C-alpha positions as a Markdown table, in Angstrom:
| # | Residue | x | y | z |
|---|---|---|---|---|
| 1 | Unk | -8.9 | -7.5 | 6.4 |
| 2 | Unk | -8.1 | -7.5 | 10.1 |
| 3 | Unk | -6.5 | -4.5 | 11.8 |
| 4 | Unk | -3.4 | -6.6 | 12.4 |
| 5 | Unk | -3.1 | -7.7 | 8.8 |
| 6 | Unk | -3.6 | -4.1 | 7.6 |
| 7 | Unk | -0.9 | -2.9 | 9.9 |
| 8 | Unk | 1.5 | -5.5 | 8.7 |
| 9 | Unk | 0.7 | -4.8 | 5.1 |
| 10 | Unk | 1.4 | -1.0 | 5.6 |
| 11 | Unk | 4.7 | -1.9 | 7.3 |
| 12 | Unk | 5.4 | -4.4 | 4.6 |
| 13 | Unk | 5.0 | -1.9 | 1.8 |
| 14 | Unk | 7.5 | 0.4 | 3.5 |
| 15 | Unk | 10.0 | -2.4 | 3.7 |
| 16 | Unk | 8.8 | -4.2 | 0.5 |
| 17 | Unk | 11.7 | -4.2 | -1.0 |
| 18 | Unk | 13.1 | -2.3 | 1.9 |
| 19 | Unk | 12.0 | 1.2 | 2.0 |
| 20 | Unk | 13.3 | 1.2 | 5.5 |
| 21 | Unk | 15.3 | -1.3 | 7.5 |
| 22 | Unk | 12.9 | -3.4 | 9.4 |
| 23 | Unk | 14.0 | -2.0 | 12.7 |
| 24 | Unk | 13.3 | 1.5 | 11.5 |
| 25 | Unk | 10.0 | 0.4 | 10.2 |
| 26 | Unk | 9.0 | -1.1 | 13.6 |
| 27 | Unk | 10.0 | 2.1 | 15.3 |
| 28 | Unk | 8.1 | 4.3 | 12.8 |
| 29 | Unk | 4.9 | 2.2 | 12.8 |
| 30 | Unk | 4.6 | 1.2 | 16.4 |
| 31 | Unk | 3.8 | -2.2 | 17.9 |
| 32 | Unk | 1.5 | -4.8 | 16.3 |
| 33 | Unk | -1.1 | -4.2 | 19.0 |
| 34 | Unk | -1.3 | -0.5 | 18.0 |
| 35 | Unk | -4.7 | 0.2 | 16.6 |
| 36 | Unk | -4.9 | 0.5 | 12.8 |
| 37 | Unk | -6.9 | 3.1 | 12.6 |
| 38 | Unk | 9.1 | 16.4 | -16.7 |
| 39 | Unk | 6.7 | 19.1 | -16.6 |
| 40 | Unk | 7.5 | 22.8 | -16.9 |
| 41 | Unk | 4.0 | 23.9 | -16.0 |
| 42 | Unk | 3.4 | 25.1 | -12.5 |
| 43 | Unk | 0.2 | 26.9 | -13.0 |
| 44 | Unk | -2.9 | 25.2 | -11.9 |
| 45 | Unk | -5.7 | 24.9 | -14.5 |
| 46 | Unk | -8.6 | 27.2 | -14.1 |
| 47 | Unk | -11.2 | 25.4 | -12.0 |
| 48 | Unk | -14.3 | 24.3 | -13.8 |
| 49 | Unk | -17.5 | 26.0 | -12.6 |
| 50 | Unk | -20.3 | 24.1 | -10.9 |
| 51 | Unk | -20.3 | 21.2 | -8.5 |
| 52 | Unk | -17.4 | 18.6 | -8.4 |
| 53 | Unk | -17.9 | 14.9 | -8.0 |
| 54 | Unk | -15.4 | 12.1 | -7.9 |
| 55 | Unk | -15.9 | 8.4 | -7.0 |
| 56 | Unk | -12.7 | 7.0 | -5.6 |
| 57 | Unk | -11.4 | 3.4 | -5.3 |
| 58 | Unk | -13.0 | 2.9 | -1.9 |
| 59 | Unk | -16.4 | 3.4 | -3.6 |
| 60 | Unk | -16.7 | 6.7 | -1.8 |
| 61 | Unk | -18.2 | 9.6 | -3.8 |
| 62 | Unk | -16.9 | 13.0 | -2.9 |
| 63 | Unk | -19.3 | 15.9 | -3.7 |
| 64 | Unk | -18.3 | 19.5 | -3.5 |
| 65 | Unk | -19.9 | 22.8 | -4.6 |
| 66 | Unk | -17.0 | 23.6 | -6.8 |
| 67 | Unk | -13.8 | 22.0 | -8.1 |
| 68 | Unk | -11.2 | 21.8 | -5.3 |
| 69 | Unk | -8.7 | 24.7 | -5.3 |
| 70 | Unk | -6.8 | 23.8 | -2.1 |
| 71 | Unk | -5.6 | 20.3 | -2.6 |
| 72 | Unk | -3.4 | 18.5 | -0.1 |
| 73 | Unk | -1.9 | 15.2 | -1.4 |
| 74 | Unk | 0.6 | 12.5 | -0.8 |
| 75 | Unk | 3.8 | 13.6 | -2.5 |
| 76 | Unk | 3.7 | 11.0 | -5.3 |
| 77 | Unk | 0.1 | 11.9 | -6.1 |
| 78 | Unk | 0.9 | 15.6 | -6.1 |
| 79 | Unk | 3.8 | 14.9 | -8.5 |
| 80 | Unk | 1.5 | 13.1 | -10.8 |
| 81 | Unk | -1.1 | 15.8 | -10.8 |
| 82 | Unk | 1.6 | 18.4 | -11.4 |
| 83 | Unk | 2.5 | 16.6 | -14.6 |
| 84 | Unk | -1.0 | 17.2 | -15.8 |
| 85 | Unk | -0.9 | 20.9 | -14.8 |
| 86 | Unk | -2.7 | 20.6 | -11.4 |
| 87 | Unk | -0.9 | 22.4 | -8.6 |
| 88 | Unk | -1.5 | 21.2 | -5.0 |
| 89 | Unk | -1.3 | 23.4 | -1.9 |
| 90 | Unk | 0.2 | 21.0 | 0.5 |
| 91 | Unk | 2.0 | 17.6 | 0.5 |
| 92 | Unk | 2.8 | 14.8 | 2.9 |
| 93 | Unk | 5.2 | 12.0 | 2.4 |
| 94 | Unk | 8.8 | 11.9 | 1.2 |
| 95 | Unk | 9.3 | 15.4 | -0.3 |
| 96 | Unk | 12.7 | 16.7 | 0.7 |
| 97 | Unk | 15.9 | 14.8 | 1.3 |
| 98 | Unk | 18.1 | 15.4 | 4.3 |
| 99 | Unk | 20.3 | 17.4 | 1.9 |
| 100 | Unk | 17.3 | 19.7 | 1.1 |
| 101 | Unk | 16.9 | 18.4 | -2.4 |
| 102 | Unk | 13.6 | 17.2 | -3.9 |
| 103 | Unk | 12.9 | 13.5 | -3.0 |
| 104 | Unk | 12.6 | 11.1 | -6.0 |
| 105 | Unk | 8.9 | 10.9 | -5.2 |
| 106 | Unk | 8.5 | 14.6 | -5.7 |
| 107 | Unk | 9.0 | 14.3 | -9.4 |
| 108 | Unk | 9.2 | 17.7 | -11.2 |
| 109 | Unk | 7.4 | 19.7 | -8.5 |
| 110 | Unk | 9.0 | 22.8 | -7.2 |
| 111 | Unk | 8.9 | 21.8 | -3.6 |
| 112 | Unk | 9.4 | 25.4 | -2.5 |
| 113 | Unk | 5.9 | 26.2 | -3.7 |
| 114 | Unk | 4.1 | 23.6 | -1.5 |
| 115 | Unk | 3.5 | 23.4 | 2.2 |
| 116 | Unk | 5.2 | 20.3 | 3.5 |
| 117 | Unk | 3.0 | 19.0 | 6.4 |
| 118 | Unk | 4.8 | 15.8 | 6.8 |
| 119 | Unk | 8.1 | 14.5 | 5.3 |
| 120 | Unk | 8.6 | 11.1 | 6.9 |
| 121 | Unk | 6.4 | 8.1 | 8.0 |
| 122 | Unk | 3.9 | 9.0 | 10.8 |
| 123 | Unk | 4.6 | 12.7 | 10.4 |
| 124 | Unk | 1.5 | 14.9 | 9.6 |
| 125 | Unk | 1.1 | 18.3 | 11.1 |
| 126 | Unk | -2.7 | 18.6 | 11.6 |
| 127 | Unk | -2.5 | 22.2 | 12.6 |
| 128 | Unk | -0.7 | 23.1 | 9.4 |
| 129 | Unk | -3.2 | 21.0 | 7.4 |
| 130 | Unk | -6.1 | 22.8 | 9.0 |
| 131 | Unk | -4.5 | 26.2 | 8.3 |
| 132 | Unk | -4.5 | 25.4 | 4.6 |
| 133 | Unk | -8.3 | 25.2 | 4.6 |
| 134 | Unk | -8.1 | 22.1 | 2.4 |
| 135 | Unk | -10.9 | 21.3 | 0.0 |
| 136 | Unk | -9.8 | 17.7 | -0.4 |
| 137 | Unk | -7.0 | 15.3 | 0.7 |
| 138 | Unk | -5.8 | 12.7 | -1.9 |
| 139 | Unk | -3.6 | 9.7 | -1.3 |
| 140 | Unk | -2.9 | 6.2 | -2.6 |
| 141 | Unk | -3.9 | 3.0 | -0.8 |
| 142 | Unk | -1.7 | -0.1 | -0.4 |
| 143 | Unk | -4.4 | -2.4 | 1.1 |
| 144 | Unk | -8.0 | -3.3 | 0.4 |
| 145 | Unk | -9.2 | -1.7 | 3.7 |
| 146 | Unk | -9.2 | 1.9 | 2.4 |
| 147 | Unk | -6.2 | 2.9 | 4.4 |
| 148 | Unk | -4.8 | 6.2 | 3.1 |
| 149 | Unk | -1.1 | 6.0 | 2.6 |
| 150 | Unk | 1.1 | 8.2 | 4.9 |
| 151 | Unk | -2.0 | 9.4 | 6.9 |
| 152 | Unk | -1.0 | 8.5 | 10.4 |
| 153 | Unk | -3.3 | 6.1 | 12.3 |
| 154 | Unk | -3.1 | 8.1 | 15.5 |
| 155 | Unk | -4.5 | 11.3 | 13.9 |
| 156 | Unk | -6.5 | 10.0 | 10.9 |
| 157 | Unk | -9.9 | 10.8 | 12.6 |
| 158 | Unk | -8.9 | 14.4 | 13.2 |
| 159 | Unk | -7.6 | 14.7 | 9.7 |
| 160 | Unk | -10.8 | 13.2 | 8.2 |
| 161 | Unk | -13.0 | 15.8 | 9.9 |
| 162 | Unk | -11.2 | 18.7 | 8.2 |
| 163 | Unk | -11.8 | 17.7 | 4.5 |
| 164 | Unk | -13.1 | 14.8 | 2.4 |
| 165 | Unk | -10.6 | 12.4 | 1.1 |
| 166 | Unk | -10.0 | 10.6 | -2.2 |
| 167 | Unk | -8.1 | 7.3 | -2.3 |
| 168 | Unk | -6.5 | 5.7 | -5.5 |
| 169 | Unk | -5.7 | 2.1 | -5.1 |
| 170 | Unk | -2.2 | 0.8 | -5.9 |
| 171 | Unk | -2.9 | -2.6 | -4.3 |
| 172 | Unk | -3.0 | -5.9 | -6.2 |
| 173 | Unk | -3.7 | -4.5 | -9.7 |
| 174 | Unk | -1.6 | -3.7 | -12.8 |
| 175 | Unk | 0.0 | -0.3 | -13.3 |
| 176 | Unk | -2.4 | 0.7 | -16.1 |
| 177 | Unk | -5.4 | 0.7 | -13.7 |
| 178 | Unk | -4.1 | 3.4 | -11.3 |
| 179 | Unk | -2.6 | 5.4 | -14.2 |
| 180 | Unk | -6.1 | 5.5 | -15.7 |
| 181 | Unk | -7.6 | 6.6 | -12.4 |
| 182 | Unk | -5.1 | 9.4 | -11.9 |
| 183 | Unk | -5.7 | 10.5 | -15.5 |
| 184 | Unk | -9.5 | 10.7 | -14.7 |
| 185 | Unk | -8.9 | 12.5 | -11.4 |
| 186 | Unk | -6.6 | 15.1 | -13.0 |
| 187 | Unk | -9.2 | 15.7 | -15.7 |
| 188 | Unk | -11.9 | 16.2 | -13.0 |
| 189 | Unk | -9.6 | 18.8 | -11.3 |
| 190 | Unk | -9.4 | 20.8 | -14.5 |
| 191 | Unk | -6.4 | 19.3 | -16.3 |
| 192 | Unk | -6.5 | 19.6 | -20.1 |
| 193 | Unk | -6.1 | 16.0 | -21.1 |
| 194 | Unk | -6.3 | 16.9 | -24.8 |
| 195 | Unk | -3.1 | 18.9 | -24.6 |
| 196 | Unk | -0.2 | 17.5 | -26.6 |
| 197 | Unk | 1.9 | 17.1 | -23.5 |
| 198 | Unk | -0.7 | 14.7 | -22.0 |
| 199 | Unk | -1.6 | 12.8 | -25.1 |
| 200 | Unk | 2.0 | 12.4 | -26.2 |
| 201 | Unk | 3.0 | 10.9 | -22.8 |
| 202 | Unk | 0.2 | 8.4 | -23.2 |
| 203 | Unk | 1.4 | 7.4 | -26.6 |
| 204 | Unk | 5.0 | 7.1 | -25.4 |
| 205 | Unk | 3.8 | 4.8 | -22.6 |
| 206 | Unk | 2.0 | 2.6 | -25.0 |
| 207 | Unk | 5.1 | 2.4 | -27.2 |
| 208 | Unk | 7.3 | 1.6 | -24.2 |
| 209 | Unk | 4.9 | -1.2 | -23.2 |
| 210 | Unk | 5.2 | -2.7 | -26.7 |
| 211 | Unk | 9.0 | -2.5 | -26.5 |
| 212 | Unk | 9.1 | -4.2 | -23.1 |
| 213 | Unk | 6.8 | -7.0 | -24.3 |
| 214 | Unk | 9.0 | -7.6 | -27.3 |
| 215 | Unk | 12.2 | -7.5 | -25.1 |
| 216 | Unk | 10.7 | -10.0 | -22.7 |
| 217 | Unk | 9.6 | -12.3 | -25.5 |
| 218 | Unk | 13.1 | -12.2 | -27.0 |
| 219 | Unk | 14.8 | -13.0 | -23.7 |
| 220 | Unk | 12.5 | -15.5 | -21.9 |
| 221 | Unk | 15.4 | -17.1 | -20.0 |
| 222 | Unk | 16.6 | -13.9 | -18.4 |
| 223 | Unk | 15.5 | -13.9 | -14.7 |
| 224 | Unk | 14.8 | -10.6 | -13.0 |
| 225 | Unk | 14.9 | -10.0 | -9.3 |
| 226 | Unk | 13.1 | -7.0 | -7.7 |
| 227 | Unk | 14.8 | -6.2 | -4.4 |
| 228 | Unk | 15.7 | -3.5 | -1.9 |
| 229 | Unk | 18.5 | -3.0 | 0.5 |
| 230 | Unk | 18.8 | -1.9 | 4.0 |
| 231 | Unk | 21.8 | -2.0 | 6.3 |
| 232 | Unk | 20.5 | -5.1 | 8.1 |
| 233 | Unk | 18.5 | -7.0 | 5.4 |
| 234 | Unk | 17.9 | -7.5 | 1.7 |
| 235 | Unk | 14.3 | -7.8 | 0.7 |
| 236 | Unk | 13.2 | -9.8 | -2.4 |
| 237 | Unk | 9.9 | -8.4 | -3.6 |
| 238 | Unk | 7.1 | -10.7 | -4.8 |
| 239 | Unk | 5.1 | -9.7 | -7.9 |
| 240 | Unk | 1.6 | -10.5 | -6.8 |
| 241 | Unk | 0.7 | -7.2 | -5.1 |
| 242 | Unk | 2.8 | -4.5 | -6.7 |
| 243 | Unk | 1.4 | -2.5 | -9.5 |
| 244 | Unk | 4.6 | -2.2 | -11.5 |
| 245 | Unk | 5.7 | -5.8 | -11.1 |
| 246 | Unk | 2.3 | -7.2 | -11.9 |
| 247 | Unk | 2.2 | -5.2 | -15.1 |
| 248 | Unk | 5.7 | -6.1 | -16.1 |
| 249 | Unk | 4.9 | -9.8 | -15.4 |
| 250 | Unk | 1.8 | -9.5 | -17.6 |
| 251 | Unk | 4.1 | -8.2 | -20.4 |
| 252 | Unk | 6.1 | -11.3 | -20.1 |
| 253 | Unk | 9.0 | -10.5 | -17.8 |
| 254 | Unk | 10.4 | -13.5 | -16.0 |
| 255 | Unk | 10.6 | -12.6 | -12.3 |
| 256 | Unk | 12.0 | -14.4 | -9.3 |
| 257 | Unk | 9.0 | -15.1 | -7.1 |
| 258 | Unk | 9.6 | -16.1 | -3.4 |
| 259 | Unk | 7.1 | -18.7 | -2.2 |
| 260 | Unk | 4.1 | -17.4 | -0.3 |
| 261 | Unk | 5.3 | -19.0 | 2.9 |
| 262 | Unk | 8.6 | -17.0 | 2.7 |
| 263 | Unk | 6.6 | -13.7 | 2.0 |
| 264 | Unk | 4.2 | -14.3 | 4.9 |
| 265 | Unk | 6.2 | -12.3 | 7.5 |
| 266 | Unk | 6.3 | -9.4 | 5.0 |
| 267 | Unk | 2.5 | -9.2 | 4.7 |
| 268 | Unk | 2.7 | -11.1 | 1.4 |
| 269 | Unk | 4.9 | -8.4 | -0.2 |
| 270 | Unk | 8.4 | -9.7 | 0.2 |
| 271 | Unk | 10.9 | -12.1 | 1.7 |
| 272 | Unk | 13.6 | -10.9 | 4.0 |
| 273 | Unk | 17.1 | -12.2 | 3.6 |
| 274 | Unk | 20.2 | -11.7 | 5.6 |
| 275 | Unk | 23.1 | -10.4 | 3.6 |
| 276 | Unk | 24.8 | -13.8 | 4.1 |
| 277 | Unk | 21.9 | -15.4 | 2.1 |
| 278 | Unk | 21.5 | -12.7 | -0.5 |
| 279 | Unk | 22.5 | -15.2 | -3.2 |
| 280 | Unk | 19.5 | -17.5 | -2.4 |
| 281 | Unk | 17.9 | -16.8 | -5.8 |
| 282 | Unk | 19.6 | -16.8 | -9.2 |
| 283 | Unk | 19.0 | -13.6 | -11.1 |
| 284 | Unk | 20.4 | -12.1 | -14.3 |
| 285 | Unk | 19.1 | -8.6 | -13.7 |
| 286 | Unk | 18.4 | -7.0 | -10.3 |
| 287 | Unk | 15.9 | -4.1 | -10.1 |
| 288 | Unk | 16.8 | -2.2 | -6.9 |
| 289 | Unk | 14.5 | 0.1 | -5.0 |
| 290 | Unk | 15.3 | 3.8 | -5.8 |
| 291 | Unk | 13.5 | 5.4 | -2.9 |
| 292 | Unk | 15.5 | 7.6 | -0.6 |
| 293 | Unk | 14.8 | 5.4 | 2.4 |
| 294 | Unk | 16.6 | 2.4 | 0.7 |
| 295 | Unk | 20.3 | 1.8 | 0.3 |
| 296 | Unk | 21.4 | 2.6 | -3.2 |
| 297 | Unk | 24.0 | 0.4 | -5.1 |
| 298 | Unk | 26.9 | 2.8 | -4.5 |
| 299 | Unk | 26.3 | 2.5 | -0.7 |
| 300 | Unk | 26.1 | -1.3 | -0.5 |
| 301 | Unk | 29.5 | -2.6 | 0.6 |
| 302 | Unk | 28.5 | -6.2 | 1.5 |
| 303 | Unk | 30.9 | -8.7 | -0.1 |
| 304 | Unk | 28.1 | -11.1 | -0.8 |
| 305 | Unk | 26.3 | -8.4 | -2.8 |
| 306 | Unk | 29.4 | -7.6 | -4.8 |
| 307 | Unk | 29.7 | -11.3 | -5.7 |
| 308 | Unk | 26.3 | -11.7 | -7.2 |
| 309 | Unk | 26.5 | -12.5 | -10.9 |
| 310 | Unk | 24.1 | -9.6 | -11.9 |
| 311 | Unk | 26.2 | -7.1 | -9.9 |
| 312 | Unk | 29.5 | -8.3 | -11.3 |
| 313 | Unk | 28.0 | -8.1 | -14.8 |
| 314 | Unk | 26.7 | -4.5 | -14.2 |
| 315 | Unk | 23.1 | -5.7 | -14.7 |
| 316 | Unk | 21.5 | -3.7 | -11.9 |
| 317 | Unk | 18.9 | -1.1 | -12.6 |
| 318 | Unk | 16.6 | 1.1 | -10.5 |
| 319 | Unk | 13.0 | 0.3 | -9.6 |
| 320 | Unk | 10.3 | 2.7 | -8.4 |
| 321 | Unk | 8.1 | 0.6 | -6.0 |
| 322 | Unk | 5.9 | 3.7 | -5.7 |
| 323 | Unk | 5.6 | 5.0 | -9.3 |
| 324 | Unk | 4.5 | 8.6 | -9.9 |
| 325 | Unk | 1.2 | 7.9 | -11.5 |
| 326 | Unk | 1.5 | 10.0 | -14.6 |
| 327 | Unk | 2.2 | 8.4 | -18.0 |
| 328 | Unk | 5.2 | 10.7 | -18.4 |
| 329 | Unk | 6.9 | 9.4 | -15.3 |
| 330 | Unk | 6.1 | 5.8 | -16.0 |
| 331 | Unk | 7.5 | 5.7 | -19.5 |
| 332 | Unk | 11.2 | 5.5 | -18.2 |
| 333 | Unk | 10.2 | 2.6 | -15.9 |
| 334 | Unk | 9.2 | 0.5 | -18.9 |
| 335 | Unk | 12.0 | 1.8 | -21.2 |
| 336 | Unk | 14.8 | 1.1 | -18.6 |
| 337 | Unk | 13.6 | -2.5 | -18.0 |
| 338 | Unk | 13.3 | -3.1 | -21.7 |
| 339 | Unk | 16.8 | -1.8 | -22.4 |
| 340 | Unk | 18.1 | -4.0 | -19.6 |
| 341 | Unk | 16.5 | -7.0 | -21.1 |
| 342 | Unk | 17.6 | -6.2 | -24.6 |
| 343 | Unk | 21.3 | -5.9 | -23.5 |
| 344 | Unk | 21.3 | -8.5 | -20.7 |
| 345 | Unk | 23.6 | -11.6 | -20.8 |
| 346 | Unk | 22.7 | -14.8 | -19.1 |
| 347 | Unk | 24.9 | -14.8 | -16.0 |
| 348 | Unk | 23.1 | -16.9 | -13.4 |
């Protein structure tokens, strides 16, 4: 993948489905010619003795003398590890809202107990990171070039010198694959994967998947649109690269799919529509980006939005384009869509 393509893809994911308005994304990411470069447990498990080894999704094998104790991770990764009983030291990525509350991507973490070294795109305090004496940095990857999510291009080389990194791919695969990888990673870090909390969550996930498959089979004519709102544009997400949508599609959900030509400017992730053209696609259910950077339904005042059949019918649900990769947190994603299908009326 070329640098330019990688850069566009990173920008695209932020907007994909509109995490930020495109103008804000351009400001945050720089110009195209810039170089790409529910848990109640807060106690970390006791580290296993002996050397630690983990092969990540870049094919990179990290080897340490002992299990990492000081872990710094992207917020969503930290939230997933927390669900398995692994407490990180520091986080970067959307963690605290402007109101001081935990961001949706922080899950059940107590954000007062982690060092926030970056809270928005392109923000990463290298000095704070170094002061934590990190053993390992963990993030997700939204491309096939090994780019670590929310690690700034400008400082990535400095960051890389301070500790080894682990990348879990959330690019062009179904949700179950990164869930399995995070499960394995948590286990390597000392999580007790035989605990009832962990095994029960996995069973609930499997049951929810069965329910969603049945709901999709029963309502094959119900069309679902995955989108996101910004003040300027509405983004219609394609299903071919997103881990959640690829999985839901495999379970039989009938999605609106913009043509590849329309998604080209969004790095293959999404099509951008003006609010005047928000009715371009017919949809019975709309799944709307729940991230804090995106406009939520209560904040959307555009008349064209309010006239959409799915909106008028009250058939709008949330979507998590960056799922917290624990089985516990992914269960509601399947259950909410299953319920929406089960109760949906054909309106478009």
